[in-house]
Structure formats: C-alpha cells, structure tokens
C-alpha positions, 0 to 999 in steps of 0.5 A: 882670545886672539887666534893668529894664523900666519901664512909663508909669503913666498916673496921672491916668486911674487917679488916682494920684500918685506922691510922695516926702512924707507926705500928709495924711489926708482927714479924711472920707468913706471912706480907703484907702491901699495899700503896696508892698514890692518887696524887692531879693532878690524878695519883693514885697508889696502891702497895702491899709488902709482906715481902722477907721471906715469899715471897721467902719460897712460891716460893721454892726460897734461899734468899742465895747460897753458893759455897761450896759444901754438903757432906763430905771431901772425895766427893771433890775428886770425879771425875764430869764429868760435872766440871772436863771437859773443857767447848766448848767455852771460858768465860769472866770474869770481874772484876772492883775496884776503885783501881788497888789495889785492883782490884788486891786484889779481883782478888786474893782473887776470885782464892784463894777462887777456889782452896778450895776444897771443892768449888763445883761451874761453869764456867758460874754461875760465870762469872754471878755474876761477870756480873751482881752482881757486883757494876761496878767501874771505874778500869777493870779487865777481864781474858778468860778462859775455865776451872774454875782454874784462873793462878796467874797474870793472869789479864788483867787489862785496863790502862788509855789513856792519850791523848783522842783517835782520831776516824777518821770514825765508821763502823757499823759493819752491814752484814757478812765479811766472809762466815759462819761468825756467825756460831759459834754463833748458835752452842755456843748459843741456845738463837740465835740458837732459835731466826733463826729457828723462823725467818727460819719459818716465810720466810716459810710463805710467799707466795713465801717462799725461798727454803733455810732456814737461818740455812742452810745456816750456817750448808752449 
C-alpha cells in the first residue's frame, strides 16, 4: 500500500510558484532554475541550472578567446623570447576530417592563419585545442613540430589498409628495455616527475626503506 503525506508549501514566503506551462526566461540579471525528477521507482534527483553568461562572469571565465594579439600593429614585431625560441620538446598536432580533401584544407587553413603577423598563439595551446576540442572524424593526419610554423604540404595523412591486419603476437610493454628509458618523460613532463616523487616518498615511509630512490636512478 502506498501512503502519501502532503505538506503545505509557503509559496509566497519561499518566493516560488508551481507552473504547468513554460515561463519566459528572465532577460536580465542572474538566471537560475531548478528541475526536479521524482521517479516512481524511488529515484529522486534535483538539478540547479544557471545561465552560462552570469556563471562565467562570476568566475572570471572568458566564454570566447581570440588568437589575435592585442595592441598596435607595431607590437606584432616585438621579440617575444617565449614564442620566438623553439620549444624544448616536439609537440604532436592532430587533424581529422570527413574526407582527405577536407583534411588537407583544414591544415592549410590553420597554416595560413598562423602566418598572419597579428596572430599570437602558443604551440601547446594549439595542440590541446586540436586534440581535445575538435570532432574526431575518420580521416586523420598529424604533424610533429617544435615551433609554431606549419610547412606547406608537410601534413602526414593516415592511409587505410585494404586488408585486415594479421596480428601474431601482442607484447604488453611492461618493463624497461634499456637503462634510463623513461628519463625523457620526467625531464619534459612535470606531472610524471611529481608522480615519481610521490612514489619515492611512499617508499621511504616503509619500515625497511630502500637506500635508493626512483628519481635518483633516472638521474644517475
């Protein structure tokens, strides 16, 4: 037997109202709405939604960023040490499209955009946007660069094999094949070094702690 208990709601005091029809969204100010979902099987959910404009402005987020540098045209030719010098490690730029011609056109469009002297971008940011904020289509291409300069016709395009690959054996990849195999990883990626430092600290907390350290082995 289902027993339902009803409690009176102070709509006026709570400044709320029940509605069976759609209500026009306020045109100004902070706009917040809540959605209730009470399932017959017992699943209860309550979601509070806020409009993107006020949410981003309260947290100093910019909903849109531009690749063009601010300032006068003369500022574009100032020597910026951070952007003028080559990066210490190569970066992979990935591209994808629905067909090969669109893939090439996408690469050429970005290449021409970067030639514009008013564009001020950093290579890691471009690589991140291409990898994480673009749709992944069937046709893929990539380019490895250490500076923000895309040569014409340098995009490497993947080719579909006409036959299914024949896999005889798959290695797990566990274990190092040579001494200091991962040294370049901790030299170039701060997160990898931080993880190994954390593991080193955990080893030293053991009752019979080793005399060596993981970082020390890579640095030796």
